[in-house]
N, C-alpha and C positions, 0 to 999 in steps of 0.2 A: 551765276557762279563764275568767279574769276580764277583762271589757271595761271599760276606763276611758274615760270621755268626756274628751277634751282640751279645756280652756278656750281660747277665742279671746282674743287680746289686744284691748285697747280699740282699738288702732290698726286691727286687721283688721275690727272691728265698724263702724268709721267710715271705712273706706276710700273710699267714694263721695265724701265731702266733704273728706278729709284735706288735699289740696293747695289747696283754695279758702279756707281759713280761716287767719287769723293766730293760731297757737297761742301765740306769745309774748305777744300782747295778752290773750288769754283767761287765760293762766297769771297774768299780773300783775294784771289787773282783777278776776278772780273768785276767785283763790286767794291772791294776794299772794305768789306764788312766782316763780322764774325759769323761763325757757323750758326749760332743761335738766331741771329737776325734772319738768315736765309731759311732756317727751319720754320721760324714763325710765319714768314711770308708764304712758304710752301703750304703750311697748314691753314693759313688764312685767319690766324689768331695771334695777337700780340701777347706779351707776358702777363697782361691784366685780364686776358680773356675777351678783349674786344676784337671785332672783325677788322681785318686789314687785307688789302689786296696789293698786288704788284701794280705799280704805275705803268703807263704805257712805255715809258723810257726804260723801266726795269725789265719789262717783258721783252723788249727789243734786245737789251743787254744779255738777258738769259738765252735768248734765241741765238744770238751771235756766239755766246760761250758754247753752247751745245754744238753748233756747226763747226767751231774751231776744234773743239774735242774730238768730233767725228772725223775731221780731216786729219788730225794728228794721229788717231788710231789707225786710219787707212794707211798713212805713210809708214807707220811702224809695221803694219801687216805686210805691206809691199816689200819691205826689206828682208823678210824671212825667206 
């Protein structure tokens, strides 16, 4: 019996922050893409229902975007 490990979608990995972030702005600012493009990537499905994933480069871009956003939030909080 072969046991396969099911990959979690990017959306499920980031569920804790998913509703608190403007994904449309992140998509445009860091990727130069539409909100629907990022939404499809996050859900792991393209508009035709085919499976898609973030490339390694896209994962790195998303990681840097989240770090940048967290730093910007911290700077704003420190000004209070």
